[in-house]
C-alpha positions in Angstrom: 9.3 0.9 -1.6 9.6 4.4 -0.1 9.2 6.1 -3.4 6.0 4.1 -4.0 4.7 4.9 -0.6 5.4 8.6 -0.9 3.7 8.8 -4.3 0.8 6.7 -3.0 0.3 8.9 0.1 0.7 12.2 -1.9 -1.9 11.1 -4.5 -4.2 10.1 -1.6 -3.8 13.5 0.0 -4.7 15.1 -3.3 -7.8 13.0 -3.6 -8.8 13.8 -0.1 -8.4 17.5 -0.9 -10.6 17.1 -3.9 -13.1 15.2 -1.8 -13.1 17.8 0.9 -13.7 20.6 -1.6 -16.6 18.9 -3.3 -20.1 20.1 -2.8 -22.0 23.3 -3.3 -20.0 26.4 -2.6 -21.6 29.6 -1.3 -20.1 33.0 -0.8 -20.8 35.0 2.3 -21.7 38.5 1.1 -20.6 40.3 4.3 -17.2 38.7 4.7 -16.4 37.5 1.2 -15.5 34.0 2.5 -16.4 30.9 0.5 -17.8 28.0 2.3 -18.4 24.5 1.0 -21.6 22.7 1.9 -20.9 19.0 1.7 -23.4 16.3 0.9 -24.6 14.3 4.0 -23.6 11.0 2.4 -20.0 12.1 1.7 -18.6 10.3 4.8 -18.8 7.0 2.9 -16.3 8.3 0.4 -14.0 9.2 3.3 -14.2 5.7 4.7 -13.5 4.2 1.3 -10.5 6.5 0.8 -9.1 5.5 4.2 -9.6 1.8 3.6 -8.1 2.1 0.1 -4.9 3.8 1.3 -4.5 1.2 4.1 -5.0 -1.6 1.5 -2.6 -0.1 -1.0 0.0 0.5 1.7 -0.2 -3.2 2.7 0.1 -4.2 -1.0 3.3 -2.2 -1.3 4.7 -3.7 1.9 3.8 -7.2 0.7 5.4 -6.7 -2.8 8.5 -5.4 -1.1 8.7 -8.4 1.2 8.1 -10.8 -1.7 10.8 -9.4 -4.0 13.4 -9.4 -1.2 12.5 -12.9 -0.1 12.6 -14.2 -3.7 16.0 -12.7 -4.2 17.4 -14.2 -1.0 15.8 -17.6 -1.7 17.2 -17.7 -5.2 20.7 -16.9 -3.9 20.5 -19.2 -0.8 19.2 -22.3 -2.7 21.5 -21.9 -5.8 24.0 -24.6 -6.1 26.6 -22.5 -7.9 26.9 -19.1 -6.2 29.2 -17.8 -9.0 26.2 -17.5 -11.3 25.1 -14.5 -9.2 28.2 -12.4 -10.0 27.3 -9.3 -11.9 26.3 -10.0 -15.5 26.2 -13.8 -15.2 22.6 -14.3 -14.2 20.3 -15.1 -17.1 16.5 -15.4 -16.4 14.3 -16.3 -19.3 10.5 -16.0 -19.4 8.9 -18.0 -22.1 5.8 -15.8 -22.2 7.7 -12.8 -23.5 10.7 -14.7 -24.9 13.0 -12.2 -23.2 16.5 -13.0 -21.9 17.5 -10.8 -19.0 21.0 -10.4 -17.7 20.1 -8.7 -14.4 20.0 -9.4 -10.7 17.8 -11.7 -8.7 15.7 -8.7 -7.7 14.5 -8.2 -11.3 13.7 -11.9 -11.5 11.7 -11.5 -8.2 9.8 -8.5 -9.6 8.9 -10.4 -12.8 7.8 -13.4 -10.8 5.7 -11.1 -8.6 4.0 -9.4 -11.5 3.6 -12.6 -13.6 2.5 -15.2 -11.0 1.9 -13.9 -7.5 0.3 -10.4 -7.6 -3.3 -11.6 -7.1 -2.4 -13.6 -4.0 -0.5 -10.6 -2.6 -3.4 -8.3 -3.2 -5.8 -10.7 -1.6 -3.5 -11.2 1.4 -3.1 -7.4 1.7 -6.9 -7.1 1.7 -7.2 -9.6 4.6 -4.5 -7.7 6.5 -6.2 -4.4 5.8 -9.5 -5.7 7.0 -7.9 -6.8 10.3 -6.0 -3.6 10.8 -9.1 -1.5 11.1 -10.6 -3.4 14.1 -7.1 -3.5 15.6 -6.9 0.3 15.3 -10.3 0.8 16.8 -9.6 -1.5 19.7 -6.2 0.2 20.3 -7.9 3.6 20.3 -10.5 2.5 22.8 -7.9 0.9 25.0 -5.8 4.1 25.1 -8.8 6.2 25.9 -9.9 3.8 28.6 -6.4 3.6 30.0 -6.3 7.4 30.2 -9.3 7.3 32.5 -8.0 4.3 34.4 -10.9 2.0 33.5 -8.6 -0.7 32.4 -5.7 -1.8 34.6 -3.3 -3.9 32.6 
């Protein structure tokens, strides 16, 4: 999970750097500095970038929670716990005709990708849509609390 989040945020920072450097570049003849004149409608791209990274972060968190809960549930509800000893678990998927001798985590990942990824993405979209007003209200609350307008 952490590797996925670090790679996601690093790619997002690179895309923000490219977005910030887009536009017409002019050179000041007296100082030699290069300035970038951005387009006036570029703020939409920044909003889309921010929403996208919030959404993808929620997708990574949801996938992590699903895989762990799937592994715990498969172990907890198994009748014979000895089948989970190393090398004894066999999971077969008829769509690929593959027999895997791995842990319940791999079975959870395959179930996630095969059956549940769309639902997890939709749920993460709803959570991301609710996180933005929550962040705005939290910002306003802390600013008002600083000036003692709200006494909670």
